[in-house]
C-alpha positions as CSV (number, residue, x, y, z in Angstrom):
1,M,7.0,11.3,-8.6
2,Q,7.0,11.8,-12.4
3,Q,4.9,10.5,-15.2
4,G,5.7,6.9,-16.0
5,D,6.7,6.1,-12.4
6,G,5.4,2.8,-11.2
7,V,2.8,2.4,-8.4
8,A,2.4,-0.8,-6.4
9,V,-0.9,-1.4,-4.5
10,V,-0.4,-2.5,-0.9
11,A,-3.1,-4.0,1.1
12,A,-1.5,-4.3,4.5
13,S,-4.5,-3.9,6.8
14,S,-8.2,-4.6,6.6
15,A,-9.9,-6.2,3.6
16,L,-11.4,-4.0,0.9
17,D,-15.1,-3.5,1.3
18,D,-15.6,-1.2,-1.6
19,P,-13.6,-2.1,-4.8
20,S,-15.1,0.9,-6.6
21,A,-13.4,3.3,-4.2
22,L,-10.0,1.5,-4.8
23,Q,-10.6,1.7,-8.6
24,A,-11.4,5.4,-8.4
25,G,-8.1,6.0,-6.6
26,L,-6.2,3.9,-9.2
27,D,-7.9,5.7,-12.0
28,L,-6.8,9.1,-10.6
29,L,-3.2,7.9,-10.3
30,T,-3.3,6.7,-13.9
31,S,-4.8,10.1,-15.0
32,W,-1.6,11.7,-13.6
33,G,0.5,9.5,-15.9
34,L,1.6,7.0,-13.2
35,E,1.8,3.3,-14.1
36,V,-0.2,1.2,-11.7
37,R,1.3,-2.3,-11.4
38,P,-0.9,-5.3,-11.6
39,H,-2.2,-6.4,-8.2
40,K,-4.1,-9.1,-6.5
41,T,-5.5,-7.1,-3.6
42,S,-9.2,-6.8,-4.7
43,G,-11.3,-9.6,-3.2
44,R,-8.4,-11.0,-1.2
45,R,-9.6,-11.7,2.3
46,W,-8.4,-13.7,5.3
47,G,-10.9,-13.1,8.1
48,Y,-11.2,-9.3,8.5
49,L,-7.7,-8.8,6.9
50,A,-6.7,-8.2,3.3
51,G,-5.0,-11.5,3.1
52,T,-2.7,-13.7,5.2
53,D,0.2,-12.0,6.9
54,Q,2.5,-13.5,4.3
55,E,0.4,-12.1,1.4
56,R,0.2,-8.7,3.0
57,R,3.9,-8.7,3.8
58,A,4.7,-9.6,0.1
59,D,2.8,-6.5,-1.0
60,L,5.5,-4.4,0.6
61,T,8.2,-5.9,-1.6
62,P,6.7,-5.7,-5.1
63,T,8.2,-7.9,-7.9
64,L,8.0,-5.1,-10.5
65,P,9.8,-1.8,-9.8
66,A,7.6,0.8,-8.2
67,R,8.5,4.3,-6.9
68,L,5.3,4.4,-4.8
69,L,3.8,1.8,-2.5
70,A,0.2,3.1,-2.2
71,C,-1.8,1.6,0.6
72,A,-5.4,0.6,-0.3
73,R,-6.9,1.2,3.0
74,G,-6.3,1.4,6.8
75,G,-8.2,-0.4,9.5
76,W,-6.3,-3.0,11.5
77,G,-3.6,-5.6,10.9
78,A,-0.5,-3.7,9.6
79,A,1.3,-4.0,13.0
80,R,1.1,-7.8,12.7
81,L,3.5,-7.5,9.7
82,L,6.2,-6.0,12.0
83,E,6.6,-9.2,14.0
84,E,9.1,-10.3,11.3
85,P,11.8,-8.1,9.7
86,L,10.6,-6.4,6.6
87,H,12.8,-5.8,3.6
88,W,12.0,-2.3,2.4
89,T,12.5,-1.2,-1.1
90,P,13.5,2.3,-2.1
91,G,10.7,4.7,-2.9
92,W,7.7,6.2,-1.3
93,L,5.1,4.6,1.1
94,L,1.8,6.4,1.1
95,G,-1.0,5.9,3.7
96,F,-2.4,6.8,7.1
97,S,-4.4,5.2,9.9
98,D,-3.2,1.7,10.5
99,V,-0.4,2.3,7.9
100,T,1.3,4.7,10.4
101,A,2.9,1.7,12.1
102,L,4.6,0.8,8.8
103,L,5.6,4.4,8.1
104,W,7.3,4.6,11.6
105,A,9.0,1.2,11.1
106,R,10.3,2.2,7.7
107,L,11.8,5.4,9.2
108,A,13.2,3.5,12.2
109,A,15.0,1.2,9.7
110,G,16.6,4.3,8.1
111,I,14.6,4.2,4.9
112,P,13.3,7.6,3.9
113,G,10.3,8.3,1.8
114,G,7.2,7.9,3.9
115,V,4.1,10.1,3.4
116,H,1.3,10.2,6.0
117,G,-1.4,10.9,3.4
118,P,-4.5,9.5,1.6
119,L,-5.2,5.9,1.1
120,L,-6.2,4.7,-2.4
121,T,-9.8,4.2,-1.3
122,T,-10.0,7.9,-0.1
123,L,-7.7,9.5,-2.7
124,A,-10.4,10.3,-5.3
125,S,-13.0,11.5,-2.8
């Protein structure tokens, strides 16, 4: 990653309970010179999930170029997204916990660039 690289926020799992923790993670990425893409993940909820399966799947294929897909939080629900084929974009996928299923699926599809590391909601703490 280099300054100016784009970052897309992915909410593939549980809904966000603490928007301030997400914002702290985004602020940290911005302070490193990364460009956080506009997102609609804050406040999005479908039951206990961070949106419908379709909304959460769409997070994984951002409309604006992004070198990093940074997962907002873990929890539960990412495995549901694997019931249909995902169209992976080049770049990095960052997260852990529930996101591990997506990291393995990406690797199994022959797409490099997965990092089992902090979530946006834990990055700044």
